[in-house]
C-alpha positions as semicolon CSV with decimal commas, in nm:
position;residue;x (nm);y (nm);z (nm)
1;X;5,097;5,414;13,585
2;X;4,884;5,564;13,308
3;X;5,026;5,908;13,228
4;X;4,827;6,216;13,322
5;X;4,743;6,317;12,963
6;X;4,588;5,973;12,899
7;X;4,392;5,997;13,223
8;X;4,261;6,334;13,109
9;X;4,159;6,181;12,774
10;X;3,963;5,902;12,947
11;X;3,770;6,152;13,159
12;X;3,692;6,369;12,854
13;X;3,558;6,067;12,664
14;X;3,337;5,961;12,956
15;X;3,203;6,316;13,001
16;X;3,122;6,320;12,628
17;X;2,889;6,023;12,685
18;X;3,099;5,735;12,552
19;X;3,041;5,394;12,710
20;X;3,325;5,213;12,890
21;X;3,358;4,978;12,594
22;X;3,400;5,274;12,357
23;X;3,651;5,440;12,591
24;X;3,857;5,118;12,605
25;X;3,871;5,107;12,226
26;X;3,942;5,479;12,173
27;X;4,195;5,527;12,454
28;X;4,365;5,188;12,423
29;X;4,341;5,096;12,793
30;X;4,181;4,808;12,984
31;X;3,820;4,830;13,100
32;X;3,921;4,821;13,467
33;X;4,166;5,109;13,412
34;X;3,906;5,312;13,227
35;X;3,653;5,254;13,504
36;X;3,900;5,344;13,778
37;X;4,028;5,664;13,607
38;X;3,674;5,779;13,527
39;X;3,597;5,775;13,898
40;X;3,907;5,982;13,994
41;X;3,905;6,359;14,058
42;X;3,961;6,584;13,752
43;X;4,321;6,606;13,620
44;X;4,474;6,941;13,716
45;X;4,842;6,874;13,629
46;X;5,023;6,685;13,351
47;X;5,350;6,599;13,534
48;X;5,333;6,219;13,547
49;X;5,663;6,188;13,735
50;X;5,545;6,418;14,013
51;X;5,215;6,231;14,034
52;X;5,400;5,899;14,061
53;X;5,605;6,036;14,350
54;X;5,292;6,178;14,519
55;X;5,118;5,842;14,501
56;X;5,425;5,647;14,606
57;X;5,403;5,420;14,301
58;X;5,695;5,189;14,218
59;X;5,951;4,989;14,412
60;X;6,130;5,209;14,668
61;X;6,500;5,268;14,594
62;X;6,756;5,122;14,834
63;X;6,929;5,460;14,822
64;X;6,622;5,645;14,953
65;X;6,692;5,530;15,308
66;X;7,021;5,720;15,295
67;X;6,874;6,051;15,181
68;X;6,913;6,210;15,526
69;X;7,277;6,098;15,542
70;X;7,355;6,252;15,203
71;X;7,179;6,578;15,286
72;X;7,378;6,606;15,610
73;X;7,711;6,531;15,442
74;X;7,645;6,781;15,163
75;X;7,547;7,047;15,413
76;X;7,889;7,010;15,574
77;X;8,082;6,976;15,247
78;X;7,881;7,092;14,941
79;X;8,155;7,012;14,686
80;X;8,239;6,660;14,808
81;X;8,273;6,417;14,518
82;X;8,009;6,154;14,450
83;X;8,256;5,867;14,486
84;X;8,339;5,984;14,840
85;X;7,969;6,003;14,931
86;X;7,930;5,648;14,797
87;X;8,210;5,532;15,028
88;X;8,051;5,701;15,329
89;X;7,709;5,553;15,245
90;X;7,861;5,203;15,218
91;X;8,028;5,252;15,555
92;X;7,681;5,335;15,688
93;X;7,538;5,010;15,547
94;X;7,428;5,097;15,194
95;X;7,427;4,780;14,980
96;X;7,270;4,907;14,658
97;X;7,425;5,003;14,325
98;X;7,623;5,312;14,237
99;X;7,377;5,448;13,982
100;X;7,087;5,470;14,227
101;X;7,298;5,651;14,485
102;X;7,450;5,889;14,229
103;X;7,101;5,974;14,105
104;X;6,996;6,058;14,460
105;X;7,313;6,263;14,515
106;X;7,236;6,468;14,204
107;X;6,883;6,529;14,335
108;X;6,985;6,650;14,682
109;X;7,314;6,831;14,603
110;X;7,269;7,209;14,654
111;X;7,269;7,409;14,334
112;X;7,433;7,746;14,361
113;X;7,461;8,020;14,107
114;X;7,228;7,865;13,850
115;X;7,176;8,107;13,565
116;X;6,957;8,107;13,255
117;X;7,093;8,016;12,914
118;X;7,254;8,319;12,752
119;X;7,207;8,347;12,375
120;X;7,417;8,590;12,175
121;X;7,121;8,769;12,020
122;X;7,270;9,089;11,887
123;X;7,179;9,422;11,740
124;X;7,264;9,511;11,378
125;X;7,641;9,502;11,330
126;X;7,711;9,393;11,689
127;X;7,797;9,019;11,685
128;X;7,921;8,752;11,450
129;X;7,976;8,382;11,533
130;X;8,267;8,169;11,410
131;X;8,375;7,810;11,455
132;X;8,548;7,515;11,290
133;X;8,364;7,193;11,209
134;X;8,438;6,860;11,045
135;X;8,227;6,587;10,887
136;X;8,299;6,255;10,715
137;X;8,167;6,260;10,357
138;X;8,119;5,960;10,128
139;X;8,126;6,074;9,766
140;X;7,925;5,922;9,484
141;X;8,245;5,828;9,298
142;X;8,327;5,576;9,570
143;X;8,580;5,783;9,766
144;X;8,543;5,924;10,116
145;X;8,728;6,177;10,327
146;X;8,696;6,396;10,633
147;X;8,596;6,748;10,531
148;X;8,696;7,045;10,748
149;X;8,503;7,371;10,727
150;X;8,497;7,714;10,886
151;X;8,158;7,874;10,947
152;X;8,061;8,234;11,018
153;X;7,723;8,397;11,078
154;X;7,604;8,747;11,157
155;X;7,379;8,722;11,462
156;X;7,123;8,987;11,373
157;X;7,053;8,904;11,009
158;X;7,166;8,535;11,027
159;X;7,368;8,583;10,707
160;X;7,602;8,283;10,687
161;X;7,929;8,201;10,511
162;X;8,100;7,860;10,508
163;X;8,442;7,779;10,360
164;X;8,608;7,442;10,311
165;X;8,956;7,442;10,466
166;X;9,253;7,203;10,459
167;X;9,302;7,207;10,836
168;X;9,198;7,390;11,152
169;X;9,517;7,588;11,205
170;X;9,545;7,959;11,263
171;X;9,608;8,054;10,899
172;X;9,295;7,873;10,784
173;X;9,098;8,056;11,054
174;X;9,215;8,411;10,987
175;X;9,206;8,386;10,607
176;X;8,854;8,238;10,614
177;X;8,752;8,502;10,868
178;X;8,862;8,790;10,644
179;X;8,708;8,623;10,336
180;X;8,377;8,594;10,521
181;X;8,382;8,953;10,642
182;X;8,446;9,066;10,283
183;X;8,148;8,859;10,161
184;X;7,926;8,990;10,443
185;X;8,010;9,351;10,364
186;X;8,221;9,452;10,665
187;X;8,316;9,364;11,021
188;X;8,100;9,381;11,337
189;X;8,197;9,513;11,678
190;X;8,259;9,167;11,825
191;X;8,341;8,823;11,686
192;X;8,231;8,534;11,910
193;X;8,448;8,222;11,914
194;X;8,466;7,900;12,104
195;X;8,812;7,860;12,254
196;X;9,034;7,694;11,992
197;X;9,412;7,708;12,033
198;X;9,414;7,914;11,716
199;X;9,260;8,197;11,920
200;X;9,387;8,161;12,279
201;X;9,679;7,957;12,408
202;X;9,618;7,985;12,782
203;X;9,348;8,112;13,015
204;X;9,238;8,106;13,378
205;X;8,940;7,915;13,513
206;X;8,735;8,234;13,514
207;X;8,784;8,263;13,136
208;X;9,035;8,548;13,135
209;X;9,289;8,492;12,856
210;X;9,647;8,493;12,980
211;X;9,808;8,424;12,641
212;X;9,659;8,493;12,299
213;X;9,772;8,318;11,984
214;X;10,009;8,589;11,853
215;X;9,921;8,535;11,485
216;X;9,549;8,560;11,553
217;X;9,597;8,858;11,784
218;X;9,795;9,041;11,514
219;X;9,514;8,996;11,260
220;X;9,247;9,101;11,511
221;X;9,451;9,414;11,581
222;X;9,488;9,489;11,209
223;X;9,112;9,455;11,163
224;X;9,018;9,649;11,477
225;X;8,802;9,353;11,577
226;X;8,682;9,286;11,932
227;X;8,689;8,920;12,043
228;X;8,435;8,746;12,267
229;X;8,522;8,394;12,385
230;X;8,303;8,121;12,534
231;X;8,449;7,903;12,808
232;X;8,397;7,543;12,922
233;X;8,328;7,659;13,277
234;X;8,024;7,855;13,156
235;X;7,846;7,599;12,938
236;X;7,525;7,799;12,922
237;X;7,712;8,065;12,726
238;X;7,832;7,825;12,457
239;X;7,514;7,702;12,293
240;X;7,491;7,963;12,018
241;X;7,844;7,907;11,888
242;X;7,828;7,529;11,899
243;X;7,486;7,528;11,731
244;X;7,635;7,707;11,429
245;X;7,841;7,399;11,340
246;X;7,546;7,167;11,405
247;X;7,326;7,385;11,187
248;X;7,573;7,368;10,895
249;X;7,598;6,991;10,925
250;X;7,222;6,941;10,947
251;X;7,127;7,200;10,685
252;X;7,391;7,120;10,424
253;X;7,604;6,808;10,469
254;X;7,328;6,577;10,594
255;X;7,070;6,698;10,342
256;X;7,274;6,655;10,024
257;X;7,479;6,396;9,835
258;X;7,799;6,481;9,649
259;X;7,962;6,303;9,357
260;X;8,310;6,442;9,429
261;X;8,479;6,737;9,595
262;X;8,416;6,965;9,297
263;X;8,045;6,883;9,320
264;X;8,055;6,957;9,695
265;X;8,200;7,302;9,631
266;X;7,940;7,372;9,361
267;X;7,654;7,272;9,590
268;X;7,800;7,477;9,874
269;X;7,775;7,787;9,654
270;X;7,410;7,699;9,576
271;X;7,341;7,645;9,947
272;X;7,471;7,994;10,031
273;X;7,212;8,139;9,794
274;X;6,941;7,918;9,944
275;X;7,000;7,994;10,314
276;X;7,087;8,362;10,273
277;X;6,838;8,471;10,008
278;X;6,558;8,217;9,969
279;X;6,494;8,029;10,295
280;X;6,345;8,213;10,598
281;X;6,552;8,186;10,914
282;X;6,382;7,993;11,194
283;X;6,504;8,255;11,441
284;X;6,378;8,564;11,259
285;X;6,105;8,431;11,028
286;X;6,256;8,606;10,724
287;X;6,550;8,528;10,494
288;X;6,880;8,686;10,602
289;X;6,872;8,894;10,281
290;X;6,573;9,083;10,427
291;X;6,787;9,206;10,717
292;X;7,134;9,225;10,564
293;X;7,099;9,585;10,442
294;X;7,016;9,701;10,795
295;X;7,309;9,496;10,928
296;X;7,558;9,621;10,669
297;X;7,473;9,981;10,753
298;X;7,631;9,913;11,094
299;X;7,925;9,701;10,981
300;X;8,262;9,873;10,967
301;X;8,473;9,877;10,648
302;X;8,725;9,596;10,616
303;X;9,068;9,748;10,680
304;X;9,260;9,466;10,509
305;X;9,159;9,305;10,180
306;X;9,180;8,924;10,178
307;X;9,461;8,922;9,920
308;X;9,659;9,175;10,127
309;X;9,627;8,991;10,458
310;X;9,974;8,907;10,592
311;X;10,046;8,682;10,888
312;X;10,354;8,795;11,081
313;X;10,616;8,556;11,220
314;X;10,945;8,643;11,393
315;X;11,242;8,489;11,210
316;X;11,622;8,487;11,208
317;X;11,843;8,487;10,900
318;X;12,055;8,173;10,933
319;X;12,427;8,123;10,869
320;X;12,360;8,020;10,507
321;X;12,158;8,340;10,443
322;X;11,832;8,147;10,453
323;X;11,512;8,201;10,652
324;X;11,315;7,887;10,736
325;X;10,941;7,883;10,802
326;X;10,732;7,568;10,850
327;X;10,984;7,354;10,662
328;X;11,020;7,592;10,366
329;X;11,331;7,802;10,300
330;X;11,370;8,151;10,153
331;X;11,699;8,322;10,061
332;X;11,823;8,655;10,192
333;X;12,132;8,867;10,111
334;X;12,447;8,735;10,284
335;X;12,483;9,069;10,467
336;X;12,161;8,985;10,657
337;X;12,308;8,672;10,820
338;X;12,239;8,669;11,195
339;X;11,982;8,952;11,187
340;X;11,640;8,901;11,345
341;X;11,345;8,998;11,130
342;X;10,981;8,945;11,043
343;X;10,830;8,714;10,783
344;X;10,504;8,840;10,629
345;X;10,307;8,545;10,493
346;X;10,056;8,627;10,218
347;X;9,841;8,383;10,021
348;X;10,070;8,388;9,717
349;X;10,393;8,545;9,835
350;X;10,633;8,587;10,126
351;X;10,800;8,911;10,230
352;X;11,093;8,907;10,471
353;X;11,230;9,216;10,643
354;X;11,550;9,191;10,848
355;X;11,701;9,522;10,944
356;X;11,757;9,722;10,623
357;X;11,727;9,410;10,407
358;X;11,409;9,298;10,241
359;X;11,319;9,013;10,004
360;X;10,996;8,904;9,833
361;X;10,954;8,540;9,725
362;X;10,677;8,334;9,565
363;X;10,520;8,136;9,847
364;X;10,639;7,774;9,860
365;X;10,368;7,519;9,941
366;X;10,546;7,184;9,915
367;X;10,719;7,062;10,235
368;X;11,096;7,110;10,212
369;X;11,070;7,348;9,915
370;X;11,326;7,627;9,870
371;X;11,309;7,964;9,702
372;X;11,640;8,129;9,613
373;X;11,648;8,459;9,429
374;X;11,918;8,478;9,156
375;X;12,070;8,795;9,303
376;X;12,110;8,623;9,639
377;X;12,297;8,333;9,477
378;X;12,539;8,573;9,311
379;X;12,587;8,776;9,630
380;X;12,648;8,466;9,838
381;X;12,905;8,326;9,596
382;X;13,081;8,662;9,584
383;X;13,092;8,674;9,963
384;X;13,269;8,337;9,990
385;X;13,648;8,346;9,975
386;X;13,848;8,082;9,792
387;X;13,785;7,919;9,453
388;X;13,711;7,576;9,598
389;X;13,464;7,712;9,855
390;X;13,285;7,907;9,582
391;X;13,244;7,597;9,369
392;X;13,105;7,393;9,656
393;X;12,860;7,669;9,735
394;X;12,758;7,686;9,367
395;X;12,707;7,310;9,372
396;X;12,481;7,344;9,676
397;X;12,272;7,597;9,485
398;X;12,239;7,348;9,199
399;X;12,155;7,057;9,431
400;X;11,867;7,260;9,573
401;X;11,688;7,200;9,241
402;X;11,602;6,845;9,344
403;X;11,668;6,480;9,267
404;X;11,745;6,509;8,891
405;X;12,026;6,754;8,971
406;X;12,170;6,522;9,236
407;X;12,178;6,230;8,991
408;X;12,323;6,442;8,711
409;X;12,601;6,600;8,919
410;X;12,690;6,266;9,078
411;X;12,740;6,111;8,734
412;X;12,923;6,419;8,606
413;X;13,162;6,425;8,904
414;X;13,255;6,057;8,863
415;X;13,304;6,094;8,485
416;X;13,506;6,417;8,516
417;X;13,675;6,406;8,857
418;X;13,929;6,675;8,759
419;X;13,692;6,900;8,563
420;X;13,365;6,902;8,760
421;X;13,442;7,238;8,926
422;X;13,461;7,403;8,583
423;X;13,130;7,241;8,489
424;X;12,966;7,349;8,814
425;X;13,072;7,709;8,758
426;X;12,922;7,705;8,408
427;X;12,605;7,531;8,527
428;X;12,563;7,790;8,802
429;X;12,580;8,067;8,543
430;X;12,312;7,884;8,343
431;X;12,099;7,868;8,658
432;X;12,132;8,243;8,701
433;X;12,042;8,320;8,340
434;X;11,774;8,056;8,266
435;X;11,612;7,989;8,604
436;X;11,550;7,680;8,815
437;X;11,268;7,521;8,614
438;X;11,450;7,536;8,279
439;X;11,773;7,399;8,425
440;X;11,592;7,118;8,604
441;X;11,427;7,014;8,277
442;X;11,767;7,023;8,102
443;X;11,915;6,794;8,368
444;X;11,629;6,549;8,320
445;X;11,692;6,547;7,945
446;X;12,066;6,500;7,999
447;X;11,998;6,200;8,222
448;X;11,763;6,049;7,966
449;X;12,017;6,092;7,682
450;X;12,317;5,999;7,904
451;X;12,509;6,312;7,804
452;X;12,700;6,476;8,088
453;X;12,874;6,813;8,086
454;X;12,794;7,182;8,111
455;X;12,828;7,215;7,732
456;X;12,541;6,971;7,675
457;X;12,315;7,149;7,922
458;X;12,399;7,485;7,759
459;X;12,310;7,346;7,416
460;X;11,982;7,207;7,550
461;X;11,891;7,546;7,696
462;X;12,006;7,742;7,387
463;X;11,960;7,528;7,074
464;X;12,112;7,808;6,862
465;X;12,456;7,729;7,008
466;X;12,685;7,497;6,809
467;X;12,604;7,132;6,879
468;X;12,796;6,980;7,167
469;X;13,047;6,704;7,075
470;X;12,910;6,350;7,060
471;X;12,945;6,095;7,336
472;X;13,252;5,933;7,173
473;X;13,431;6,268;7,151
474;X;13,342;6,334;7,512
475;X;13,494;6,004;7,621
476;X;13,813;6,073;7,420
477;X;13,841;6,413;7,582
478;X;13,845;6,242;7,919
């Protein structure tokens, strides 16, 4: 059937005085169609589908004969599944395909509680949107990787911030969130999220959260931030949040090419200037910079600076006076063994409080890394009774420095089976006085030169000391 807009065009051309031949050429239809349409009543509606149904055009569906059956079954049981209605229709003699029947079911099933799409259009300082996204990027240098990002946008002004993140875990979320609020100039009344596990761990079907992610909840409490969540059971309330990620992909990642990750980060900074200051927002007609002053007047001051944001985790001081967190270990005084405490995780440092004991460590980023404070080593050795036990504990402290230490002490022990405890004691004192990095480098040099003994390591660390005896003298001493 010729669609209604084309039919209207044909009638307009004929009323304008064009011949049938001219109408055929201009409208792109056959002469018989042009003649037939020109004789029809004026077009008063443009819904071609409705007109097709009204005229009864097309082959009738085999499912149509079962419309009354479906209506009756749905009246008795409105929530019956489509597959069950298909079975009942087949029992009644339906021999057509599933798709045709399912299409008819969708058309006749009662719709209850339909509601309009709700957009989170806010007042100044009322709402902000936040969500994770990911995109596969092929760089100009021939490499490719999946890029994760966290996006935020103030709803009134449309001011946007996007950060590249390593993953989509809770720390990446809350640190990016606070960074973005700092860049925006404050925090709004409510932050709108989709429902990642980094925000809520469990909820009911009606969307009420039954268990918040404790790390996220702690940060929200510190900030005084209200949280608004969108739920899968209310899809019409989700569009605004999900569109934020799609907008970032379409506006930035799909519009640009990047040579490498450094170039991506540089262009992302340029893009922030473009979308916030230069380019008018499609929603408001003006750049976000034109509204940001009005928005910032209603934003609340950020209670926690990004560098001071600490994530809190419950911990227990283990039997070796160590606290473990995500595969990294941090020392505590031996008196704190067995005491429950809290680990405060900052960007660059870790603070642990257990009872009256407190320790601050540089944050360890490598999996399996350890941080042991020199005073804790000394306290732990002093707390151990027995000379042999002390030496084994000191050796464990040395072995924590890594593979070079393991190789060096293994060789030393086999070369000096009766003297290694004396060497370990001296090496432990060198660890306390010179630090882990210097001692590790000295072990690597000792391995390279094949010189084994605490005296050689001491000379390497303090060249002003008298030279250690040569290898031949060492062998004679043994």
